[in-house]
C-alpha positions as CSV (number, residue, x, y, z in Angstrom):
1,M,26.1,-6.8,-0.6
2,Y,24.8,-7.0,2.9
3,P,21.5,-5.8,4.3
4,I,21.0,-3.0,6.9
5,I,18.0,-3.9,8.9
6,F,15.8,-2.0,11.4
7,S,17.0,1.5,11.4
8,P,15.0,4.7,11.6
9,R,16.6,5.7,8.3
10,I,14.9,2.8,6.6
11,L,11.6,3.8,8.2
12,F,11.9,7.2,6.6
13,K,12.9,5.6,3.3
14,Q,9.7,3.4,3.5
15,I,7.6,6.5,4.1
16,R,9.1,8.2,1.1
17,S,8.8,5.1,-1.1
18,S,5.1,4.8,0.0
19,L,4.6,8.4,-1.2
20,I,6.2,7.6,-4.6
21,D,4.1,4.4,-4.9
22,F,0.9,6.4,-4.0
23,L,1.7,8.9,-6.8
24,I,2.2,6.0,-9.2
25,I,-1.1,4.4,-8.0
26,E,-2.9,7.7,-8.4
27,F,-1.6,8.2,-12.0
28,L,-2.0,4.6,-13.2
29,F,-5.0,3.3,-11.3
30,V,-7.1,6.1,-9.9
31,A,-6.9,8.9,-12.4
32,P,-8.3,6.8,-15.3
33,F,-11.5,6.4,-13.3
34,G,-11.8,10.1,-12.5
35,G,-14.6,10.7,-15.1
36,I,-16.7,7.9,-13.6
37,L,-16.0,8.9,-10.0
38,S,-16.9,12.6,-10.7
39,K,-20.3,11.6,-12.1
40,V,-21.1,9.2,-9.3
41,V,-19.8,11.0,-6.2
42,P,-21.6,14.3,-5.4
43,K,-19.6,17.5,-5.2
44,N,-20.5,18.0,-1.5
45,A,-19.1,15.0,0.4
46,F,-21.3,15.9,3.5
47,T,-24.5,15.2,1.6
48,A,-23.1,12.2,-0.3
49,V,-24.8,9.6,1.9
50,N,-28.3,11.2,1.4
51,T,-28.0,12.0,-2.3
52,I,-26.2,9.1,-3.9
53,S,-28.5,6.7,-5.8
54,R,-28.5,3.0,-5.4
55,A,-27.2,2.5,-8.9
56,D,-24.4,5.1,-8.3
57,L,-23.5,3.4,-5.1
58,Q,-23.2,0.1,-6.9
59,T,-21.0,1.8,-9.6
60,L,-18.9,3.4,-7.0
61,T,-18.4,0.1,-5.2
62,L,-17.5,-1.7,-8.4
63,V,-15.0,1.0,-9.4
64,M,-13.4,1.0,-5.9
65,L,-13.1,-2.8,-6.0
66,L,-11.5,-2.7,-9.4
67,I,-9.0,0.0,-8.3
68,T,-8.2,-2.1,-5.2
69,V,-7.6,-5.2,-7.3
70,L,-5.3,-3.2,-9.5
71,I,-3.4,-1.7,-6.6
72,L,-2.9,-5.1,-4.9
73,A,-1.8,-6.6,-8.2
74,Y,0.8,-3.8,-8.5
75,F,2.3,-4.7,-5.2
76,L,1.9,-8.4,-5.5
77,I,3.6,-8.6,-8.8
78,S,6.4,-6.1,-8.2
79,E,7.2,-7.2,-4.6
80,Y,6.9,-10.9,-5.3
81,K,8.9,-10.9,-8.5
82,L,11.4,-8.1,-7.8
83,G,11.4,-7.8,-4.0
84,Q,10.4,-4.2,-4.3
85,S,7.9,-1.8,-5.6
86,L,8.9,1.1,-7.9
87,G,9.1,3.4,-4.9
88,K,11.3,1.0,-3.0
89,F,13.5,0.6,-6.2
90,I,14.0,4.3,-6.4
91,L,15.1,4.5,-2.8
92,N,17.1,1.2,-2.8
93,I,15.2,-0.7,-0.2
94,H,14.0,-4.3,-0.5
95,I,11.7,-6.7,1.3
96,I,13.3,-10.0,2.6
97,S,12.2,-13.0,4.4
98,E,14.0,-15.8,6.2
99,K,12.4,-18.3,3.7
100,P,11.5,-17.7,0.1
101,I,8.9,-15.0,-0.1
102,R,5.4,-16.3,-0.7
103,L,2.4,-14.4,-2.2
104,W,0.4,-14.5,1.0
105,Q,3.2,-12.5,2.7
106,I,3.1,-9.8,0.1
107,F,-0.7,-9.8,0.3
108,V,-0.7,-9.5,4.1
109,S,1.9,-6.7,4.1
110,N,-0.3,-4.7,1.8
111,L,-3.7,-5.1,3.5
112,L,-3.8,-1.4,4.2
113,M,-4.3,-0.8,0.5
114,I,-7.8,-2.1,0.8
115,P,-10.0,1.0,1.2
116,F,-12.9,-0.7,3.0
117,F,-13.6,-1.2,6.7
118,P,-12.0,-2.7,8.8
119,F,-8.8,-2.4,6.7
120,V,-8.9,1.4,6.8
121,L,-8.1,1.2,10.5
122,L,-4.7,-0.1,9.4
123,W,-4.0,3.3,7.9
124,L,-3.5,4.6,11.4
125,V,-2.4,1.5,13.3
126,D,0.3,0.3,10.9
127,P,2.5,3.4,10.8
128,I,2.1,4.1,14.5
129,Y,3.2,0.6,15.3
130,A,6.3,1.2,13.1
131,V,7.2,4.3,14.9
132,F,7.0,2.7,18.4
133,S,8.4,-0.7,17.6
134,K,12.0,-1.4,18.5
135,E,12.8,-2.5,15.0
136,N,10.8,0.3,13.3
137,Q,8.9,-2.5,11.6
138,R,5.3,-2.0,10.3
139,L,2.7,-4.2,12.0
140,L,1.7,-5.8,8.7
141,E,5.3,-6.6,7.9
142,K,5.6,-8.3,11.2
143,W,2.4,-10.4,10.6
144,A,3.7,-11.2,7.1
145,K,7.2,-12.2,8.5
146,L,8.9,-9.7,6.1
147,K,11.5,-7.1,6.7
148,V,12.5,-4.1,4.7
149,V,16.2,-3.6,4.3
150,E,18.6,-1.3,2.6
151,L,21.4,-3.1,0.6
152,H,24.9,-1.7,0.5
153,M,27.8,-2.8,-1.6
154,L,31.0,-3.9,0.2
């Protein structure tokens, strides 16, 4: 097996694998908290800031922190142990590093999963960087010294 690195095809596979992972995350980690969230978050998002109570805000913050920890654990465990998330597995792409992959690398490459400021800025910056970089590599992958590759059999 040999890796194919840095192709637009892999970037599109990464996008599709991210969509698969987001569906898994929604089903496993967000949906179970739907009842709590629907009681805490007002129906009209425009008035949410003015109508949400302090206790509800604390509950919302705790739920969001718990969901964030679960999402990060999903990526940390799957990508550290297997070199790929379920979405990457389905599309046959893997993460690699020149040295053995460390947990901090996986953590850095998944910082955009943290739904709090300033990490939400990465939702825009990270994919734009990937589109315009020569290697079609995400910014967080570059910082983490990781590459996403597609493996082919010889």
